[in-house]
Predicted model as a PDB file, atoms N, CA, C, CB and O in Angstrom, pLDDT in the B-factor column:
MODEL        1                                                                  
ATOM      1  N   MET A   1     -18.803  -0.095  18.465  1.00 51.00           N  
ATOM      2  CA  MET A   1     -18.375  -0.178  19.834  1.00 51.00           C  
ATOM      3  C   MET A   1     -19.055   0.879  20.689  1.00 51.00           C  
ATOM      4  CB  MET A   1     -16.880  -0.042  19.918  1.00 51.00           C  
ATOM      5  O   MET A   1     -18.394   1.475  21.541  1.00 51.00           O  
ATOM      6  N   PRO A   2     -20.328   1.137  20.505  1.00 58.00           N  
ATOM      7  CA  PRO A   2     -20.974   2.203  21.272  1.00 58.00           C  
ATOM      8  C   PRO A   2     -21.032   1.921  22.769  1.00 58.00           C  
ATOM      9  CB  PRO A   2     -22.365   2.424  20.757  1.00 58.00           C  
ATOM     10  O   PRO A   2     -21.133   2.862  23.557  1.00 58.00           O  
ATOM     11  N   ASP A   3     -20.972   0.662  23.188  1.00 62.00           N  
ATOM     12  CA  ASP A   3     -21.070   0.350  24.611  1.00 62.00           C  
ATOM     13  C   ASP A   3     -19.716   0.337  25.307  1.00 62.00           C  
ATOM     14  CB  ASP A   3     -21.744  -0.982  24.795  1.00 62.00           C  
ATOM     15  O   ASP A   3     -19.658   0.050  26.503  1.00 62.00           O  
ATOM     16  N   GLN A   4     -18.624   0.637  24.606  1.00 63.00           N  
ATOM     17  CA  GLN A   4     -17.301   0.617  25.205  1.00 63.00           C  
ATOM     18  C   GLN A   4     -16.783   2.030  25.398  1.00 63.00           C  
ATOM     19  CB  GLN A   4     -16.334  -0.190  24.345  1.00 63.00           C  
ATOM     20  O   GLN A   4     -16.977   2.901  24.551  1.00 63.00           O  
ATOM     21  N   GLN A   5     -16.125   2.242  26.522  1.00 63.00           N  
ATOM     22  CA  GLN A   5     -15.483   3.522  26.802  1.00 63.00           C  
ATOM     23  C   GLN A   5     -14.083   3.509  26.202  1.00 63.00           C  
ATOM     24  CB  GLN A   5     -15.430   3.803  28.334  1.00 63.00           C  
ATOM     25  O   GLN A   5     -13.351   2.533  26.367  1.00 63.00           O  
ATOM     26  N   ILE A   6     -13.710   4.554  25.523  1.00 58.00           N  
ATOM     27  CA  ILE A   6     -12.363   4.672  24.982  1.00 58.00           C  
ATOM     28  C   ILE A   6     -11.725   5.893  25.626  1.00 58.00           C  
ATOM     29  CB  ILE A   6     -12.373   4.785  23.414  1.00 58.00           C  
ATOM     30  O   ILE A   6     -12.148   7.025  25.391  1.00 58.00           O  
ATOM     31  N   GLY A   7     -10.702   5.653  26.439  1.00 58.00           N  
ATOM     32  CA  GLY A   7     -10.027   6.729  27.142  1.00 58.00           C  
ATOM     33  C   GLY A   7      -8.661   6.998  26.551  1.00 58.00           C  
ATOM     34  O   GLY A   7      -8.305   6.432  25.518  1.00 58.00           O  
ATOM     35  N   PRO A   8      -7.891   7.861  27.200  1.00 57.00           N  
ATOM     36  CA  PRO A   8      -6.588   8.237  26.667  1.00 57.00           C  
ATOM     37  C   PRO A   8      -5.625   7.061  26.525  1.00 57.00           C  
ATOM     38  CB  PRO A   8      -5.971   9.278  27.546  1.00 57.00           C  
ATOM     39  O   PRO A   8      -4.731   7.103  25.680  1.00 57.00           O  
ATOM     40  N   GLU A   9      -5.786   6.031  27.318  1.00 60.00           N  
ATOM     41  CA  GLU A   9      -4.882   4.892  27.211  1.00 60.00           C  
ATOM     42  C   GLU A   9      -5.104   4.101  25.927  1.00 60.00           C  
ATOM     43  CB  GLU A   9      -5.050   3.981  28.408  1.00 60.00           C  
ATOM     44  O   GLU A   9      -4.274   3.260  25.584  1.00 60.00           O  
ATOM     45  N   ARG A  10      -6.189   4.342  25.213  1.00 62.00           N  
ATOM     46  CA  ARG A  10      -6.474   3.662  23.952  1.00 62.00           C  
ATOM     47  C   ARG A  10      -6.497   4.633  22.772  1.00 62.00           C  
ATOM     48  CB  ARG A  10      -7.804   2.929  24.044  1.00 62.00           C  
ATOM     49  O   ARG A  10      -6.828   4.238  21.653  1.00 62.00           O  
ATOM     50  N   SER A  11      -6.155   5.880  23.007  1.00 65.00           N  
ATOM     51  CA  SER A  11      -6.222   6.860  21.933  1.00 65.00           C  
ATOM     52  C   SER A  11      -4.913   6.876  21.153  1.00 65.00           C  
ATOM     53  CB  SER A  11      -6.532   8.258  22.493  1.00 65.00           C  
ATOM     54  O   SER A  11      -3.886   6.405  21.642  1.00 65.00           O  
ATOM     55  N   GLY A  12      -4.953   7.413  19.952  1.00 69.00           N  
ATOM     56  CA  GLY A  12      -3.742   7.524  19.156  1.00 69.00           C  
ATOM     57  C   GLY A  12      -4.048   8.040  17.766  1.00 69.00           C  
ATOM     58  O   GLY A  12      -5.205   8.187  17.372  1.00 69.00           O  
ATOM     59  N   THR A  13      -3.000   8.305  17.048  1.00 76.00           N  
ATOM     60  CA  THR A  13      -3.124   8.838  15.705  1.00 76.00           C  
ATOM     61  C   THR A  13      -2.107   8.149  14.809  1.00 76.00           C  
ATOM     62  CB  THR A  13      -2.927  10.375  15.693  1.00 76.00           C  
ATOM     63  O   THR A  13      -1.007   7.813  15.247  1.00 76.00           O  
ATOM     64  N   CYS A  14      -2.477   7.943  13.568  1.00 83.00           N  
ATOM     65  CA  CYS A  14      -1.560   7.329  12.621  1.00 83.00           C  
ATOM     66  C   CYS A  14      -1.889   7.853  11.222  1.00 83.00           C  
ATOM     67  CB  CYS A  14      -1.651   5.769  12.677  1.00 83.00           C  
ATOM     68  O   CYS A  14      -3.015   7.705  10.748  1.00 83.00           O  
ATOM     69  N   ALA A  15      -0.900   8.467  10.565  1.00 87.00           N  
ATOM     70  CA  ALA A  15      -1.115   8.966   9.203  1.00 87.00           C  
ATOM     71  C   ALA A  15       0.215   9.145   8.506  1.00 87.00           C  
ATOM     72  CB  ALA A  15      -1.895  10.295   9.216  1.00 87.00           C  
ATOM     73  O   ALA A  15       1.219   9.480   9.133  1.00 87.00           O  
ATOM     74  N   ASN A  16       0.214   8.921   7.218  1.00 89.00           N  
ATOM     75  CA  ASN A  16       1.333   9.249   6.335  1.00 89.00           C  
ATOM     76  C   ASN A  16       0.774  10.086   5.197  1.00 89.00           C  
ATOM     77  CB  ASN A  16       2.057   7.953   5.796  1.00 89.00           C  
ATOM     78  O   ASN A  16      -0.259   9.754   4.617  1.00 89.00           O  
ATOM     79  N   VAL A  17       1.465  11.174   4.882  1.00 92.00           N  
ATOM     80  CA  VAL A  17       1.055  12.034   3.776  1.00 92.00           C  
ATOM     81  C   VAL A  17       2.284  12.276   2.908  1.00 92.00           C  
ATOM     82  CB  VAL A  17       0.436  13.391   4.291  1.00 92.00           C  
ATOM     83  O   VAL A  17       3.347  12.639   3.410  1.00 92.00           O  
ATOM     84  N   VAL A  18       2.132  12.074   1.610  1.00 92.00           N  
ATOM     85  CA  VAL A  18       3.216  12.332   0.670  1.00 92.00           C  
ATOM     86  C   VAL A  18       2.684  13.246  -0.433  1.00 92.00           C  
ATOM     87  CB  VAL A  18       3.785  10.996   0.074  1.00 92.00           C  
ATOM     88  O   VAL A  18       1.667  12.960  -1.064  1.00 92.00           O  
ATOM     89  N   ILE A  19       3.388  14.337  -0.644  1.00 94.00           N  
ATOM     90  CA  ILE A  19       3.054  15.252  -1.726  1.00 94.00           C  
ATOM     91  C   ILE A  19       4.280  15.310  -2.639  1.00 94.00           C  
ATOM     92  CB  ILE A  19       2.652  16.692  -1.181  1.00 94.00           C  
ATOM     93  O   ILE A  19       5.385  15.618  -2.193  1.00 94.00           O  
ATOM     94  N   ILE A  20       4.070  15.012  -3.905  1.00 93.00           N  
ATOM     95  CA  ILE A  20       5.166  15.055  -4.864  1.00 93.00           C  
ATOM     96  C   ILE A  20       4.959  16.252  -5.781  1.00 93.00           C  
ATOM     97  CB  ILE A  20       5.255  13.729  -5.682  1.00 93.00           C  
ATOM     98  O   ILE A  20       3.947  16.358  -6.475  1.00 93.00           O  
ATOM     99  N   ILE A  21       5.932  17.144  -5.769  1.00 96.00           N  
ATOM    100  CA  ILE A  21       5.909  18.322  -6.616  1.00 96.00           C  
ATOM    101  C   ILE A  21       7.187  18.309  -7.444  1.00 96.00           C  
ATOM    102  CB  ILE A  21       5.782  19.640  -5.771  1.00 96.00           C  
ATOM    103  O   ILE A  21       8.294  18.376  -6.909  1.00 96.00           O  
ATOM    104  N   ASP A  22       7.016  18.221  -8.742  1.00 96.00           N  
ATOM    105  CA  ASP A  22       8.138  18.106  -9.664  1.00 96.00           C  
ATOM    106  C   ASP A  22       8.990  16.891  -9.283  1.00 96.00           C  
ATOM    107  CB  ASP A  22       8.994  19.405  -9.656  1.00 96.00           C  
ATOM    108  O   ASP A  22       8.505  15.761  -9.340  1.00 96.00           O  
ATOM    109  N   GLU A  23      10.227  17.102  -8.902  1.00 91.00           N  
ATOM    110  CA  GLU A  23      11.134  15.997  -8.559  1.00 91.00           C  
ATOM    111  C   GLU A  23      11.326  15.838  -7.048  1.00 91.00           C  
ATOM    112  CB  GLU A  23      12.486  16.216  -9.221  1.00 91.00           C  
ATOM    113  O   GLU A  23      12.223  15.112  -6.620  1.00 91.00           O  
ATOM    114  N   THR A  24      10.499  16.502  -6.234  1.00 93.00           N  
ATOM    115  CA  THR A  24      10.659  16.480  -4.782  1.00 93.00           C  
ATOM    116  C   THR A  24       9.461  15.827  -4.119  1.00 93.00           C  
ATOM    117  CB  THR A  24      10.854  17.897  -4.238  1.00 93.00           C  
ATOM    118  O   THR A  24       8.318  16.155  -4.434  1.00 93.00           O  
ATOM    119  N   ALA A  25       9.719  14.897  -3.195  1.00 89.00           N  
ATOM    120  CA  ALA A  25       8.665  14.252  -2.401  1.00 89.00           C  
ATOM    121  C   ALA A  25       8.720  14.827  -0.990  1.00 89.00           C  
ATOM    122  CB  ALA A  25       8.833  12.682  -2.381  1.00 89.00           C  
ATOM    123  O   ALA A  25       9.748  14.745  -0.317  1.00 89.00           O  
ATOM    124  N   TYR A  26       7.613  15.405  -0.550  1.00 92.00           N  
ATOM    125  CA  TYR A  26       7.485  15.931   0.812  1.00 92.00           C  
ATOM    126  C   TYR A  26       6.718  14.891   1.621  1.00 92.00           C  
ATOM    127  CB  TYR A  26       6.753  17.341   0.834  1.00 92.00           C  
ATOM    128  O   TYR A  26       5.604  14.516   1.255  1.00 92.00           O  
ATOM    129  N   VAL A  27       7.314  14.418   2.729  1.00 90.00           N  
ATOM    130  CA  VAL A  27       6.733  13.331   3.511  1.00 90.00           C  
ATOM    131  C   VAL A  27       6.485  13.797   4.935  1.00 90.00           C  
ATOM    132  CB  VAL A  27       7.651  12.093   3.500  1.00 90.00           C  
ATOM    133  O   VAL A  27       7.361  14.378   5.576  1.00 90.00           O  
ATOM    134  N   VAL A  28       5.272  13.533   5.421  1.00 88.00           N  
ATOM    135  CA  VAL A  28       4.907  13.830   6.803  1.00 88.00           C  
ATOM    136  C   VAL A  28       4.308  12.565   7.392  1.00 88.00           C  
ATOM    137  CB  VAL A  28       3.903  15.040   6.897  1.00 88.00           C  
ATOM    138  O   VAL A  28       3.467  11.918   6.768  1.00 88.00           O  
ATOM    139  N   ASN A  29       4.742  12.214   8.596  1.00 84.00           N  
ATOM    140  CA  ASN A  29       4.094  11.095   9.272  1.00 84.00           C  
ATOM    141  C   ASN A  29       3.759  11.467  10.703  1.00 84.00           C  
ATOM    142  CB  ASN A  29       4.987   9.850   9.242  1.00 84.00           C  
ATOM    143  O   ASN A  29       4.469  12.240  11.347  1.00 84.00           O  
ATOM    144  N   VAL A  30       2.670  10.905  11.182  1.00 81.00           N  
ATOM    145  CA  VAL A  30       2.184  11.151  12.533  1.00 81.00           C  
ATOM    146  C   VAL A  30       1.888   9.801  13.157  1.00 81.00           C  
ATOM    147  CB  VAL A  30       0.916  12.077  12.538  1.00 81.00           C  
ATOM    148  O   VAL A  30       1.274   8.938  12.531  1.00 81.00           O  
ATOM    149  N   GLY A  31       2.322   9.624  14.377  1.00 75.00           N  
ATOM    150  CA  GLY A  31       1.976   8.410  15.103  1.00 75.00           C  
ATOM    151  C   GLY A  31       2.896   7.240  14.805  1.00 75.00           C  
ATOM    152  O   GLY A  31       4.003   7.400  14.292  1.00 75.00           O  
ATOM    153  N   ASP A  32       2.411   6.085  15.136  1.00 74.00           N  
ATOM    154  CA  ASP A  32       3.162   4.843  15.006  1.00 74.00           C  
ATOM    155  C   ASP A  32       3.057   4.357  13.568  1.00 74.00           C  
ATOM    156  CB  ASP A  32       2.641   3.763  15.998  1.00 74.00           C  
ATOM    157  O   ASP A  32       2.346   3.398  13.268  1.00 74.00           O  
ATOM    158  N   SER A  33       3.778   5.039  12.686  1.00 79.00           N  
ATOM    159  CA  SER A  33       3.714   4.696  11.272  1.00 79.00           C  
ATOM    160  C   SER A  33       5.057   5.008  10.627  1.00 79.00           C  
ATOM    161  CB  SER A  33       2.565   5.464  10.560  1.00 79.00           C  
ATOM    162  O   SER A  33       5.867   5.753  11.179  1.00 79.00           O  
ATOM    163  N   ARG A  34       5.276   4.439   9.475  1.00 83.00           N  
ATOM    164  CA  ARG A  34       6.491   4.758   8.732  1.00 83.00           C  
ATOM    165  C   ARG A  34       6.152   4.789   7.257  1.00 83.00           C  
ATOM    166  CB  ARG A  34       7.625   3.732   9.023  1.00 83.00           C  
ATOM    167  O   ARG A  34       5.166   4.202   6.812  1.00 83.00           O  
ATOM    168  N   CYS A  35       6.981   5.480   6.517  1.00 87.00           N  
ATOM    169  CA  CYS A  35       6.764   5.603   5.081  1.00 87.00           C  
ATOM    170  C   CYS A  35       8.002   5.098   4.358  1.00 87.00           C  
ATOM    171  CB  CYS A  35       6.446   7.074   4.681  1.00 87.00           C  
ATOM    172  O   CYS A  35       9.123   5.502   4.667  1.00 87.00           O  
ATOM    173  N   LEU A  36       7.792   4.218   3.401  1.00 90.00           N  
ATOM    174  CA  LEU A  36       8.856   3.669   2.563  1.00 90.00           C  
ATOM    175  C   LEU A  36       8.583   4.065   1.120  1.00 90.00           C  
ATOM    176  CB  LEU A  36       8.953   2.114   2.710  1.00 90.00           C  
ATOM    177  O   LEU A  36       7.430   4.224   0.719  1.00 90.00           O  
ATOM    178  N   MET A  37       9.644   4.222   0.345  1.00 90.00           N  
ATOM    179  CA  MET A  37       9.484   4.573  -1.061  1.00 90.00           C  
ATOM    180  C   MET A  37      10.212   3.541  -1.917  1.00 90.00           C  
ATOM    181  CB  MET A  37      10.019   6.006  -1.344  1.00 90.00           C  
ATOM    182  O   MET A  37      11.372   3.214  -1.665  1.00 90.00           O  
ATOM    183  N   SER A  38       9.525   3.044  -2.913  1.00 91.00           N  
ATOM    184  CA  SER A  38      10.115   2.112  -3.860  1.00 91.00           C  
ATOM    185  C   SER A  38      10.922   2.892  -4.889  1.00 91.00           C  
ATOM    186  CB  SER A  38       9.026   1.251  -4.548  1.00 91.00           C  
ATOM    187  O   SER A  38      10.449   3.887  -5.438  1.00 91.00           O  
ATOM    188  N   LEU A  39      12.135   2.435  -5.142  1.00 90.00           N  
ATOM    189  CA  LEU A  39      13.010   3.074  -6.112  1.00 90.00           C  
ATOM    190  C   LEU A  39      13.424   2.058  -7.178  1.00 90.00           C  
ATOM    191  CB  LEU A  39      14.254   3.678  -5.415  1.00 90.00           C  
ATOM    192  O   LEU A  39      13.384   0.851  -6.938  1.00 90.00           O  
ATOM    193  N   ASP A  40      13.806   2.532  -8.311  1.00 91.00           N  
ATOM    194  CA  ASP A  40      14.301   1.664  -9.392  1.00 91.00           C  
ATOM    195  C   ASP A  40      13.349   0.506  -9.678  1.00 91.00           C  
ATOM    196  CB  ASP A  40      15.682   1.115  -9.035  1.00 91.00           C  
ATOM    197  O   ASP A  40      13.760  -0.653  -9.717  1.00 91.00           O  
ATOM    198  N   ALA A  41      12.084   0.831  -9.876  1.00 90.00           N  
ATOM    199  CA  ALA A  41      11.052  -0.166 -10.202  1.00 90.00           C  
ATOM    200  C   ALA A  41      10.993  -1.288  -9.170  1.00 90.00           C  
ATOM    201  CB  ALA A  41      11.310  -0.757 -11.586  1.00 90.00           C  
ATOM    202  O   ALA A  41      10.752  -2.446  -9.511  1.00 90.00           O  
ATOM    203  N   GLY A  42      11.216  -0.934  -7.902  1.00 88.00           N  
ATOM    204  CA  GLY A  42      11.114  -1.922  -6.823  1.00 88.00           C  
ATOM    205  C   GLY A  42      12.412  -2.605  -6.464  1.00 88.00           C  
ATOM    206  O   GLY A  42      12.432  -3.432  -5.552  1.00 88.00           O  
ATOM    207  N   ALA A  43      13.483  -2.292  -7.141  1.00 94.00           N  
ATOM    208  CA  ALA A  43      14.768  -2.932  -6.851  1.00 94.00           C  
ATOM    209  C   ALA A  43      15.376  -2.430  -5.543  1.00 94.00           C  
ATOM    210  CB  ALA A  43      15.742  -2.692  -7.996  1.00 94.00           C  
ATOM    211  O   ALA A  43      16.189  -3.119  -4.928  1.00 94.00           O  
ATOM    212  N   GLN A  44      14.983  -1.231  -5.122  1.00 95.00           N  
ATOM    213  CA  GLN A  44      15.490  -0.659  -3.876  1.00 95.00           C  
ATOM    214  C   GLN A  44      14.330  -0.075  -3.082  1.00 95.00           C  
ATOM    215  CB  GLN A  44      16.565   0.428  -4.158  1.00 95.00           C  
ATOM    216  O   GLN A  44      13.288   0.279  -3.634  1.00 95.00           O  
ATOM    217  N   VAL A  45      14.538   0.016  -1.771  1.00 94.00           N  
ATOM    218  CA  VAL A  45      13.548   0.625  -0.885  1.00 94.00           C  
ATOM    219  C   VAL A  45      14.247   1.682  -0.043  1.00 94.00           C  
ATOM    220  CB  VAL A  45      12.853  -0.446   0.020  1.00 94.00           C  
ATOM    221  O   VAL A  45      15.306   1.429   0.531  1.00 94.00           O  
ATOM    222  N   ALA A  46      13.651   2.860   0.027  1.00 91.00           N  
ATOM    223  CA  ALA A  46      14.194   3.944   0.847  1.00 91.00           C  
ATOM    224  C   ALA A  46      13.246   4.209   2.013  1.00 91.00           C  
ATOM    225  CB  ALA A  46      14.406   5.238   0.000  1.00 91.00           C  
ATOM    226  O   ALA A  46      12.033   4.296   1.822  1.00 91.00           O  
ATOM    227  N   VAL A  47      13.791   4.335   3.206  1.00 90.00           N  
ATOM    228  CA  VAL A  47      13.015   4.718   4.386  1.00 90.00           C  
ATOM    229  C   VAL A  47      12.966   6.237   4.403  1.00 90.00           C  
ATOM    230  CB  VAL A  47      13.640   4.139   5.724  1.00 90.00           C  
ATOM    231  O   VAL A  47      14.008   6.887   4.484  1.00 90.00           O  
ATOM    232  N   VAL A  48      11.770   6.813   4.328  1.00 87.00           N  
ATOM    233  CA  VAL A  48      11.661   8.268   4.220  1.00 87.00           C  
ATOM    234  C   VAL A  48      10.989   8.925   5.426  1.00 87.00           C  
ATOM    235  CB  VAL A  48      10.898   8.622   2.979  1.00 87.00           C  
ATOM    236  O   VAL A  48      10.709  10.123   5.396  1.00 87.00           O  
ATOM    237  N   SER A  49      10.729   8.165   6.477  1.00 83.00           N  
ATOM    238  CA  SER A  49      10.190   8.756   7.705  1.00 83.00           C  
ATOM    239  C   SER A  49      10.678   7.935   8.892  1.00 83.00           C  
ATOM    240  CB  SER A  49       8.624   8.815   7.671  1.00 83.00           C  
ATOM    241  O   SER A  49      11.274   6.870   8.731  1.00 83.00           O  
ATOM    242  N   ARG A  50      10.414   8.450  10.076  1.00 78.00           N  
ATOM    243  CA  ARG A  50      10.811   7.779  11.310  1.00 78.00           C  
ATOM    244  C   ARG A  50       9.559   7.554  12.154  1.00 78.00           C  
ATOM    245  CB  ARG A  50      11.881   8.615  12.096  1.00 78.00           C  
ATOM    246  O   ARG A  50       8.694   8.426  12.240  1.00 78.00           O  
ATOM    247  N   ASP A  51       9.468   6.375  12.779  1.00 74.00           N  
ATOM    248  CA  ASP A  51       8.330   6.095  13.645  1.00 74.00           C  
ATOM    249  C   ASP A  51       8.254   7.113  14.780  1.00 74.00           C  
ATOM    250  CB  ASP A  51       8.422   4.671  14.210  1.00 74.00           C  
ATOM    251  O   ASP A  51       9.278   7.557  15.299  1.00 74.00           O  
ATOM    252  N   HIS A  52       7.046   7.469  15.153  1.00 73.00           N  
ATOM    253  CA  HIS A  52       6.818   8.345  16.299  1.00 73.00           C  
ATOM    254  C   HIS A  52       6.259   7.510  17.435  1.00 73.00           C  
ATOM    255  CB  HIS A  52       5.855   9.516  15.940  1.00 73.00           C  
ATOM    256  O   HIS A  52       5.125   7.724  17.865  1.00 73.00           O  
ATOM    257  N   LYS A  53       7.037   6.570  17.920  1.00 75.00           N  
ATOM    258  CA  LYS A  53       6.588   5.689  18.998  1.00 75.00           C  
ATOM    259  C   LYS A  53       6.922   6.310  20.348  1.00 75.00           C  
ATOM    260  CB  LYS A  53       7.237   4.289  18.872  1.00 75.00           C  
ATOM    261  O   LYS A  53       8.054   6.748  20.555  1.00 75.00           O  
ATOM    262  N   PRO A  54       5.966   6.359  21.270  1.00 74.00           N  
ATOM    263  CA  PRO A  54       6.210   7.010  22.557  1.00 74.00           C  
ATOM    264  C   PRO A  54       7.227   6.276  23.436  1.00 74.00           C  
ATOM    265  CB  PRO A  54       4.916   7.140  23.304  1.00 74.00           C  
ATOM    266  O   PRO A  54       7.734   6.856  24.397  1.00 74.00           O  
ATOM    267  N   ASP A  55       7.535   5.009  23.123  1.00 79.00           N  
ATOM    268  CA  ASP A  55       8.550   4.332  23.923  1.00 79.00           C  
ATOM    269  C   ASP A  55       9.972   4.636  23.433  1.00 79.00           C  
ATOM    270  CB  ASP A  55       8.306   2.830  23.901  1.00 79.00           C  
ATOM    271  O   ASP A  55      10.947   4.214  24.055  1.00 79.00           O  
ATOM    272  N   ASP A  56      10.090   5.375  22.307  1.00 82.00           N  
ATOM    273  CA  ASP A  56      11.380   5.868  21.836  1.00 82.00           C  
ATOM    274  C   ASP A  56      11.757   7.074  22.695  1.00 82.00           C  
ATOM    275  CB  ASP A  56      11.332   6.244  20.307  1.00 82.00           C  
ATOM    276  O   ASP A  56      10.960   8.002  22.832  1.00 82.00           O  
ATOM    277  N   GLU A  57      12.950   7.075  23.269  1.00 87.00           N  
ATOM    278  CA  GLU A  57      13.343   8.126  24.210  1.00 87.00           C  
ATOM    279  C   GLU A  57      13.290   9.512  23.584  1.00 87.00           C  
ATOM    280  CB  GLU A  57      14.738   7.860  24.734  1.00 87.00           C  
ATOM    281  O   GLU A  57      12.820  10.451  24.227  1.00 87.00           O  
ATOM    282  N   GLN A  58      13.759   9.670  22.346  1.00 86.00           N  
ATOM    283  CA  GLN A  58      13.701  10.982  21.674  1.00 86.00           C  
ATOM    284  C   GLN A  58      12.262  11.449  21.513  1.00 86.00           C  
ATOM    285  CB  GLN A  58      14.385  10.916  20.294  1.00 86.00           C  
ATOM    286  O   GLN A  58      11.964  12.629  21.701  1.00 86.00           O  
ATOM    287  N   GLU A  59      11.383  10.538  21.171  1.00 83.00           N  
ATOM    288  CA  GLU A  59       9.981  10.899  20.974  1.00 83.00           C  
ATOM    289  C   GLU A  59       9.312  11.249  22.298  1.00 83.00           C  
ATOM    290  CB  GLU A  59       9.226   9.755  20.291  1.00 83.00           C  
ATOM    291  O   GLU A  59       8.516  12.186  22.364  1.00 83.00           O  
ATOM    292  N   ARG A  60       9.632  10.502  23.352  1.00 86.00           N  
ATOM    293  CA  ARG A  60       9.080  10.800  24.684  1.00 86.00           C  
ATOM    294  C   ARG A  60       9.496  12.203  25.125  1.00 86.00           C  
ATOM    295  CB  ARG A  60       9.555   9.746  25.726  1.00 86.00           C  
ATOM    296  O   ARG A  60       8.680  12.958  25.652  1.00 86.00           O  
ATOM    297  N   ILE A  61      10.767  12.549  24.907  1.00 90.00           N  
ATOM    298  CA  ILE A  61      11.266  13.885  25.267  1.00 90.00           C  
ATOM    299  C   ILE A  61      10.533  14.952  24.464  1.00 90.00           C  
ATOM    300  CB  ILE A  61      12.796  13.989  25.026  1.00 90.00           C  
ATOM    301  O   ILE A  61      10.140  15.980  25.014  1.00 90.00           O  
ATOM    302  N   ARG A  62      10.343  14.714  23.154  1.00 85.00           N  
ATOM    303  CA  ARG A  62       9.651  15.680  22.301  1.00 85.00           C  
ATOM    304  C   ARG A  62       8.212  15.892  22.761  1.00 85.00           C  
ATOM    305  CB  ARG A  62       9.671  15.212  20.842  1.00 85.00           C  
ATOM    306  O   ARG A  62       7.734  17.025  22.829  1.00 85.00           O  
ATOM    307  N   ILE A  63       7.526  14.797  23.077  1.00 85.00           N  
ATOM    308  CA  ILE A  63       6.127  14.872  23.521  1.00 85.00           C  
ATOM    309  C   ILE A  63       6.020  15.664  24.813  1.00 85.00           C  
ATOM    310  CB  ILE A  63       5.538  13.460  23.716  1.00 85.00           C  
ATOM    311  O   ILE A  63       5.180  16.556  24.932  1.00 85.00           O  
ATOM    312  N   LYS A  64       6.864  15.342  25.776  1.00 89.00           N  
ATOM    313  CA  LYS A  64       6.804  16.029  27.083  1.00 89.00           C  
ATOM    314  C   LYS A  64       7.202  17.498  26.951  1.00 89.00           C  
ATOM    315  CB  LYS A  64       7.728  15.327  28.107  1.00 89.00           C  
ATOM    316  O   LYS A  64       6.617  18.354  27.615  1.00 89.00           O  
ATOM    317  N   ALA A  65       8.187  17.803  26.104  1.00 94.00           N  
ATOM    318  CA  ALA A  65       8.602  19.195  25.911  1.00 94.00           C  
ATOM    319  C   ALA A  65       7.481  20.026  25.291  1.00 94.00           C  
ATOM    320  CB  ALA A  65       9.853  19.261  25.028  1.00 94.00           C  
ATOM    321  O   ALA A  65       7.406  21.236  25.507  1.00 94.00           O  
ATOM    322  N   ALA A  66       6.617  19.379  24.525  1.00 92.00           N  
ATOM    323  CA  ALA A  66       5.489  20.080  23.904  1.00 92.00           C  
ATOM    324  C   ALA A  66       4.279  20.148  24.837  1.00 92.00           C  
ATOM    325  CB  ALA A  66       5.096  19.391  22.598  1.00 92.00           C  
ATOM    326  O   ALA A  66       3.213  20.621  24.442  1.00 92.00           O  
ATOM    327  N   GLY A  67       4.446  19.671  26.085  1.00 92.00           N  
ATOM    328  CA  GLY A  67       3.353  19.726  27.061  1.00 92.00           C  
ATOM    329  C   GLY A  67       2.448  18.504  27.034  1.00 92.00           C  
ATOM    330  O   GLY A  67       1.402  18.495  27.684  1.00 92.00           O  
ATOM    331  N   GLY A  68       2.835  17.468  26.286  1.00 87.00           N  
ATOM    332  CA  GLY A  68       2.017  16.269  26.180  1.00 87.00           C  
ATOM    333  C   GLY A  68       2.318  15.256  27.289  1.00 87.00           C  
ATOM    334  O   GLY A  68       3.219  15.444  28.106  1.00 87.00           O  
ATOM    335  N   THR A  69       1.542  14.194  27.286  1.00 85.00           N  
ATOM    336  CA  THR A  69       1.703  13.108  28.247  1.00 85.00           C  
ATOM    337  C   THR A  69       1.768  11.797  27.476  1.00 85.00           C  
ATOM    338  CB  THR A  69       0.537  13.090  29.292  1.00 85.00           C  
ATOM    339  O   THR A  69       1.067  11.620  26.479  1.00 85.00           O  
ATOM    340  N   VAL A  70       2.607  10.887  27.937  1.00 82.00           N  
ATOM    341  CA  VAL A  70       2.718   9.572  27.312  1.00 82.00           C  
ATOM    342  C   VAL A  70       1.987   8.573  28.182  1.00 82.00           C  
ATOM    343  CB  VAL A  70       4.207   9.155  27.111  1.00 82.00           C  
ATOM    344  O   VAL A  70       2.312   8.404  29.357  1.00 82.00           O  
ATOM    345  N   TYR A  71       0.986   7.902  27.597  1.00 76.00           N  
ATOM    346  CA  TYR A  71       0.230   6.868  28.298  1.00 76.00           C  
ATOM    347  C   TYR A  71       0.670   5.503  27.788  1.00 76.00           C  
ATOM    348  CB  TYR A  71      -1.302   7.064  28.105  1.00 76.00           C  
ATOM    349  O   TYR A  71       0.836   5.322  26.581  1.00 76.00           O  
ATOM    350  N   ARG A  72       0.857   4.566  28.661  1.00 66.00           N  
ATOM    351  CA  ARG A  72       1.162   3.193  28.272  1.00 66.00           C  
ATOM    352  C   ARG A  72       0.183   2.284  29.005  1.00 66.00           C  
ATOM    353  CB  ARG A  72       2.657   2.813  28.601  1.00 66.00           C  
ATOM    354  O   ARG A  72      -0.126   2.501  30.177  1.00 66.00           O  
ATOM    355  N   THR A  73      -0.306   1.251  28.290  1.00 43.00           N  
ATOM    356  CA  THR A  73      -1.228   0.299  28.919  1.00 43.00           C  
ATOM    357  C   THR A  73      -0.548  -1.020  29.100  1.00 43.00           C  
ATOM    358  CB  THR A  73      -2.501   0.126  28.093  1.00 43.00           C  
ATOM    359  O   THR A  73      -1.154  -1.961  29.613  1.00 43.00           O  
TER     360      THR A  73                                                      
ENDMDL                                                                          
END                                                                             
């Protein structure tokens, strides 16, 4: 896409990172993503993160409090 301009209205980040140490799973997520964990050989699913969507009121408040701006197209 070298001929296209990409501005802040199209920018974003998405990542999930899981580090397992002994019996503890440390989960970090950034952006519009979520992390699920399979338990009991797939018989159960645990939600281990929360989406960071800018249209979520809590997330919008967090972004603005940190000096950020929320862009919507």
